[in-house]
C-alpha positions, -999 to +999 in steps of 0.1 A: -563-629+483-560-592+487-537-573+511-531-538+522-496-532+535-492-503+559-463-495+581-449-464+602-477-447+611-456-431+640-490-421+658-484-390+682-451-377+663-445-343+666-425-326+637-403-295+646-427-295+677-459-294+654-484-322+666-496-341+637-524-357+654-548-340+633-531-348+599-527-388+614-565-390+619-573-373+586-550-399+567-563-431+587-599-419+577-587-418+539-572-454+546-606-462+561-625-451+529-600-473+507-607-505+528-646-498+520-638-492+483-613-521+478-625-542+505-593-562+514-591-597+527-563-588+551-544-555+566-507-558+576-495-530+598-455-537+600-444-517+630-437-483+645-475-480+652-465-451+678-435-428+677-428-432+712-426-466+735-447-446+759-473-430+734-494-401+743-532-404+754-542-390+719-518-415+698-533-443+718-569-430+714-566-425+677-552-460+671-580-475+694-604-458+669-589-471+641-586-506+652-625-503+662-636-491+627-617-520+612-631-546+634-665-536+628-657-540+589-642-578+600-614-572+580-584-595+597-558-572+604-521-584+616-498-563+635-461-564+646-443-540+667-413-518+656-384-502+672-403-472+680-432-494+699-430-511+730-441-547+722-458-552+757-478-521+754-488-526+718-502-561+726-520-552+757-554-574+751-541-592+720-555-624+730-589-610+734-584-588+700-581-623+682-616-627+686-621-597+664-597-610+638-572-584+653-535-603+654-510-585+673-474-597+679-458-599+714-421-602+721-404-625+699-410-658+705-390-689+689-414-709+662-444-689+668-470-701+649-483-682+617-518-663+614-535-685+586-560-674+563-579-693+534-589-685+499-601-702+467-562-710+465-557-725+496-539-714+527-519-679+530-494-682+564-486-648+578-454-650+597-449-623+623-413-610+631-413-581+653-384-559+655-356-578+669-318-573+674-295-602+678-295-603+717-331-607+713-331-638+692-298-650+712-315-649+743-348-667+729-329-696+718-304-698+744-322-726+766-330-750+739-306-743+711-272-729+725-250-735+700-275-715+675-277-689+699-238-683+703-233-685+663-254-654+663-226-624+653-251-597+635-284-589+625-286-613+592-275-645+618-304-636+637-329-632+613-315-663+596-321-681+628-353-669+637-366-678+599-352-713+602-376-717+632-406-708+617-405-739+595-419-726+565-436-751+543-426-734+508-452-755+490-478-730+504-479-693+501-461-675+528-462-639+539-436-625+563-442-592+585-409-576+593-395-543+609-359-540+599-331-524+578-325-546+546-291-540+529-291-518+499-323-501+509-327-462+513-331-442+544-346-411+550-334-384+578-363-391+599-352-427+605-327-436+633-291-441+617-267-471+629-233-461+621-215-485+594-249-502+585-242-525+615-280-531+620-287-542+580-300-577+569-289-594+537-323-599+518-314-635+510-328-644+543-362-637+531-359-663+504-387-687+520-414-662+515-437-652+486-441-616+501-421-599+527-440-567+539-415-547+557-416-517+579-388-493+595-378-474+562-401-443+552-397-443+515-413-470+494-392-493+478-383-525+470-353-547+477-335-572+456-371-584+443-402-566+438-420-588+466-394-577+490-410-545+500-414-514+521-446-497+519-432-466+535-452-440+557-486-429+553-472-393+559-440-375+552-420-372+583-394-352+575-382-329+546-359-351+535-393-371+521-407-341+505-404-360+471-419-392+484-451-403+470-469-416+499-495-447+492-510-479+503-494-510+489-521-536+476-506-569+473-527-594+454-519-630+458-532-655+433-522-692+431-484-700+445-462-676+426-489-651+411-486-618+430-497-585+414-489-550+431-509-518+431-504-484+449-533-461+463-520-428+466-525-409+500-533-374+499-525-355+530-546-327+545-514-307+547-482-313+525-447-310+536-426-288+512-395-267+508-397-232+492-371-212+481-367-174+472-364-139+481-387-124+507-406-099+487-410-125+461-423-149+485-448-124+500-465-116+466-498-126+466-497-138+429-468-162+441-487-183+468-523-175+457-526-210+441-509-230+467-518-243+499-505-215+526-514-243+555-487-268+542-460-273+566-430-256+552-391-252+553-387-218+537-347-209+524-344-173+518-319-157+492-318-124+505-283-112+512-293-094+541-312-111+571-349-102+572-360-086+605-385-107+622-387-131+590-403-161+607-433-138+624-438-119+590-437-149+568-460-170+591-487-141+583-490-158+552-476-192+553-492-203+586-474-234+592-437-224+584-414-249+603-380-240+594-362-209+580-330-211+567-309-186+545-289-195+512-266-165+503-230-156+500-227-152+538-239-186+543-221-204+515-189-190+527-195-202+560-203-238+549-169-237+526-152-221+560-162-249+584-156-274+556-122-261+548-087-269+560-084-238+584-105-260+610-073-277+624-059-238+629-088-223+651-100-227+686-130-250+697-147-216+705-142-201+672-154-234+654-186-234+676-190-197+669-190-204+629-212-232+636-237-214+657-237-183+632-244-209+604-275-227+621-289-193+635-280-167+610-267-144+634-236-144+657-234-154+695-238-125+719-213-118+745-231-139+773-236-171+748-197-167+740-189-165+776-211-197+784-196-216+757-159-205+765-165-218+803-183-252+790-152-258+769-126-251+794-147-275+818-145-303+791-107-298+786-101-297+826-118-330+826-101-347+797-067-337+809 
């Protein structure tokens, strides 16, 4: 059985206030072409379909179009909600959609039956576990299994309890769709961070499954074993992801224990890149002629002096410049200054002034200093 593993579409996302709907529509069309070329037996989408719990009209329309295109190809599609989704909104009309082989998880339910598909080797069971926190599982178990509910202290306990009630028959082939952070995985800046890793789940809880299709983390990676896997996002969603190789993960299930993985590379209409150099060098035609000047860019200028109106001037060539920063003696000195022991001996206003200049490549004016000074004084008064 051939499966496509997708996750974290984040439809409707804006990056540095740039809308990415066109980029997302382009990449979904590319995925549809892959479906036509590869003819998978099922598609798994493992959460964060949308970027917000109340997605934009454009995002909902885009996903509706994608599901329609998949449904017309009669490919079973299995979807769970992620932490960015509203489970109720995502699952609207899900019982009607099942008639078109579109299976969407609703809120977490104890012992929810799997979606089952058949091939020449027998049954494959797809268990759906939408994003959950310990409180969700405790609440679901409280009525019929109060002692188990009280024993749940962390995310690992919660998933272990949820999986126990799935009653997995390990003699059959079993696939789990989940949207969680698994211990040992590598995060990106575009994902929400939880202090101290309190949201992490130990990979051992997934032992009953032949393949675990994970969503939540944006970088494609395995965790503990090759068949516990994040497929990553189809597009780069932060500059921490510039080195990611985005792809569709293809999972081929043979007989029990026989699993092969392949990766189909995705090519965006505009890449996300970092560029560094002197202003004059970056504006030379010979230095940008063979690059895509429509890419989304973070440009770091190494000029010792600030370039007047640098953003506007750079955008005459690099049309989708998103971020501009400097790397020179002044910024490096500022970074060292802010990170040094002198922090203990300067006032909050001086510290904020240094931070502002580091981030904006220019000092605050007198009006800004006055506003910050007044705000700091109010905070001190409230705390005293």
